[in-house]
C-alpha positions in Angstrom: 0.0 0.0 0.0 1.2 3.5 -0.8 2.7 5.2 2.3 0.6 8.3 1.9 -2.6 6.3 1.6 -1.7 4.2 4.6 -1.1 7.3 6.7 -4.4 8.8 5.6 -6.3 5.7 6.5 -4.6 5.5 9.9 -5.3 9.2 10.5 -9.0 8.6 9.7 -9.2 5.6 12.0 -7.4 7.6 14.7 -9.8 10.5 14.3 -12.8 8.1 14.6 -11.4 6.8 17.9 -10.9 10.3 19.2 -14.4 11.4 18.2 -15.9 8.3 19.9 -14.0 8.9 23.1 -14.9 12.5 23.3 -18.6 11.8 22.6 -18.7 8.9 25.1 -17.0 10.5 28.2 -16.0 14.0 27.2 -12.4 13.2 27.7 -9.4 11.4 26.4 -9.2 12.9 22.9 -5.9 14.7 23.1 -4.4 12.3 25.6 -4.6 9.7 22.9 -4.2 12.0 19.9 -0.5 12.8 20.4 0.6 9.1 20.8 -1.6 8.1 17.8 0.0 10.8 15.6 3.5 10.0 16.6 3.4 6.2 16.8 0.5 5.2 14.5 0.5 7.9 11.8 4.2 8.3 12.0 4.6 12.1 12.6 8.2 12.6 13.7 8.0 16.2 15.1 6.5 16.1 18.6 5.5 19.7 18.5 3.8 19.2 15.1 1.9 16.2 16.5 0.7 18.3 19.5 -0.4 21.2 17.3 -2.1 18.9 14.7 -3.8 16.9 17.4 -5.0 20.0 19.3 -6.7 21.2 16.1 -8.3 17.9 15.3 -9.5 17.3 18.9 -10.9 20.9 19.1 -13.1 20.6 16.0 -14.2 17.1 17.1 -15.1 18.4 20.5 -17.2 21.2 19.1 -19.1 18.7 16.9 -19.8 16.5 19.9 -20.8 19.5 21.9 -23.6 20.2 19.3 -24.8 16.6 19.7 -24.9 16.7 23.5 -26.5 20.2 23.4 -29.3 18.8 21.2 -30.0 16.2 24.0 -30.0 18.9 26.7 -26.8 17.8 28.4 -25.0 21.1 28.4 -25.1 23.6 31.3 -24.1 26.7 29.3 -23.2 29.1 32.0 -20.7 26.7 33.6 -19.4 25.8 30.1 -18.8 29.4 29.2 -17.0 30.3 32.5 -14.8 27.2 32.2 -14.0 27.9 28.5 -13.1 31.6 29.0 -11.0 31.2 32.2 -9.4 28.0 31.0 -8.4 29.6 27.6 -6.2 32.1 29.5 -4.4 29.2 31.2 -4.2 27.2 27.9 -2.5 30.1 26.1 0.1 30.5 28.9 0.7 26.7 29.1 1.0 26.3 25.3 3.5 29.2 25.2 5.7 27.4 27.7 5.2 24.0 26.1 6.6 25.2 22.8 10.0 26.0 24.3 10.4 22.7 26.0 12.5 20.0 24.1 10.1 17.6 22.4 11.5 14.4 24.0 11.2 15.8 27.5 7.7 17.1 26.8 6.5 13.6 25.6 8.1 12.0 28.7 6.3 14.4 31.0 3.1 13.7 29.0 3.5 10.0 29.7 3.9 10.7 33.4 0.7 12.8 33.4 -1.2 10.0 31.6 -0.1 7.5 34.3 -1.1 9.9 37.0 -4.5 10.3 35.4 -5.0 6.6 35.1 -4.7 6.3 38.9 -6.7 9.4 39.9 -9.6 9.4 37.4 -12.8 8.3 39.1 -16.4 8.3 38.3 -17.8 11.3 40.2 -21.0 11.5 42.1 -23.4 14.5 41.6 -25.3 16.3 44.2 -28.9 15.2 43.8 -30.4 18.7 44.2 -28.0 20.4 41.8 -29.4 22.1 38.8 -28.2 24.7 36.3 -30.3 27.3 38.1 -29.1 26.4 41.6 -25.4 27.4 41.1 -24.1 30.4 43.1 -21.5 33.0 42.4 -19.2 31.2 44.8 -19.7 28.0 42.7 -18.9 30.0 39.5 -15.8 31.5 41.2 -14.5 28.0 42.1 -15.2 26.8 38.6 -13.2 29.7 37.1 -10.2 29.1 39.4 -10.1 25.4 38.5 -10.5 26.3 34.9 -7.3 28.4 35.0 -5.2 25.5 36.4 -6.8 23.0 34.0 -6.3 25.2 31.0 -2.6 25.7 31.8 -2.0 21.9 32.0 -4.0 21.4 28.8 -2.0 24.0 26.9 1.4 22.9 28.2 0.9 19.3 27.2 -1.2 20.1 24.1 -4.2 18.2 25.5 -7.9 19.1 25.4 -8.1 18.6 29.2 -11.4 16.8 29.3 -10.1 14.2 31.7 -9.5 17.0 34.1 -12.5 19.2 33.2 -15.1 16.5 33.8 -14.0 15.8 37.4 -13.5 19.6 38.0 -17.1 20.3 36.9 -18.4 17.5 39.1 -16.4 18.8 42.1 -17.3 22.5 41.6 -20.9 22.3 40.7 -22.2 18.8 41.6 -23.9 18.5 38.2 -24.9 15.0 37.0 -22.2 13.1 35.2 -23.9 13.2 31.8 -24.1 17.0 32.1 -20.4 17.2 33.0 -19.6 15.3 29.9 -21.6 17.5 27.6 -20.6 20.7 29.4 -16.9 19.9 29.3 -16.8 19.8 25.5 -17.0 23.6 25.1 -13.9 24.0 27.2 -12.2 21.0 25.5 -12.8 22.5 22.1 -11.8 26.0 23.2 -8.6 24.8 25.0 -7.7 22.8 22.0 -8.3 25.7 19.6 -6.3 28.1 21.7 -3.4 25.7 21.7 -3.8 25.0 18.0 -3.7 28.7 17.1 -0.6 29.2 19.2 1.2 26.3 17.5 -0.1 27.3 14.1 1.6 30.6 14.4 4.9 28.7 14.8 4.1 26.4 11.8 3.4 23.3 14.0 0.2 22.0 12.2 0.0 19.4 9.5 -3.3 20.6 7.9 -3.9 17.6 5.7 -3.5 15.2 8.6 -5.8 17.4 10.8 -8.5 17.2 8.1 -8.3 13.4 8.1 -8.6 13.5 11.9 -11.6 15.7 11.8 -13.4 13.6 9.1 -12.8 10.4 11.0 -14.0 12.0 14.2 -17.4 13.0 12.8 -18.7 9.5 12.6 -17.0 8.3 15.8 -18.4 11.2 17.8 -22.0 10.4 16.8 -21.6 6.8 18.0 -19.9 8.0 21.2 -22.6 10.5 22.1 -25.4 7.9 21.5 -23.5 5.4 23.7 -23.0 8.0 26.5 -26.7 8.8 26.5 -27.7 5.2 26.8 -25.0 4.0 29.1 -24.7 7.0 31.4 -25.5 4.9 34.5 -22.7 2.5 33.6 -20.1 5.2 33.4 -18.2 3.6 36.3 -17.5 0.6 34.2 -16.6 2.7 31.2 -14.3 4.9 33.3 -12.5 1.8 34.6 -11.9 0.6 31.0 -10.7 4.1 30.1 -8.3 4.2 33.0 -6.8 0.9 31.9 -6.3 2.1 28.4 -4.7 5.4 29.5 -2.4 3.4 31.8 -1.3 1.1 29.1 -0.7 3.9 26.6 1.3 5.8 29.3 3.6 2.9 29.7 4.2 2.8 26.0 4.8 6.6 25.7 7.2 6.5 28.6 9.1 3.6 27.1 9.4 5.2 23.7 10.2 8.7 25.0 12.7 7.4 27.5 14.6 5.7 24.7 14.7 9.0 22.8 16.1 10.8 25.9 18.7 8.2 26.6 19.9 7.6 23.0 19.2 11.0 21.6 
């Protein structure tokens, strides 16, 4: 098979997986995108992979946001606060990430993935919480957590959904399915902020990003449908996801450690 065709097909399949993951649990898109672009698609430049992945995940997140919004899963005020405050952190984080050597960045990324695999848990919502019951104090807490989450998302070139969903659950007590839908506005905005910052430096492969987005469209529809029907089983799904993230983190650490040791 022609190399270019093979890479295109792998990029489409990778994008489909990303879209499905975002639609299903509102997280995991970018944490998988960079390893997929580097090790499956074959992108050699780490910064190019981060920038390209950020753009693809961003657009896929917005597409999934529309699907969740149509089902009434999005709490818009919380979503907007998180997106705006988090974008500031994402810009600062991505600016710092661009000046860190690629091999070191990928190694730190692997460590973060391993940390997430141990700390990600299915949150419990407050039974009385509703979009109308949130206070100014709640919104302030949401904004503060968004700044920290955005910085991490920008630095590692990730959408941050795996942090945003637990943060929304903690700050607002919203039901899990609403945290998943609400998180996608911030995931998309964080990713776009990072992508624009990397694009200015020429770190986006536009053709590969287009394949990623095209593949994610179908995967996202399936993921959103599954999230709606399996919301009560999210503890099982989260356990599977943690296992996947842990396995991928081991692989990323192994590959990036070899680069660091052998140059």
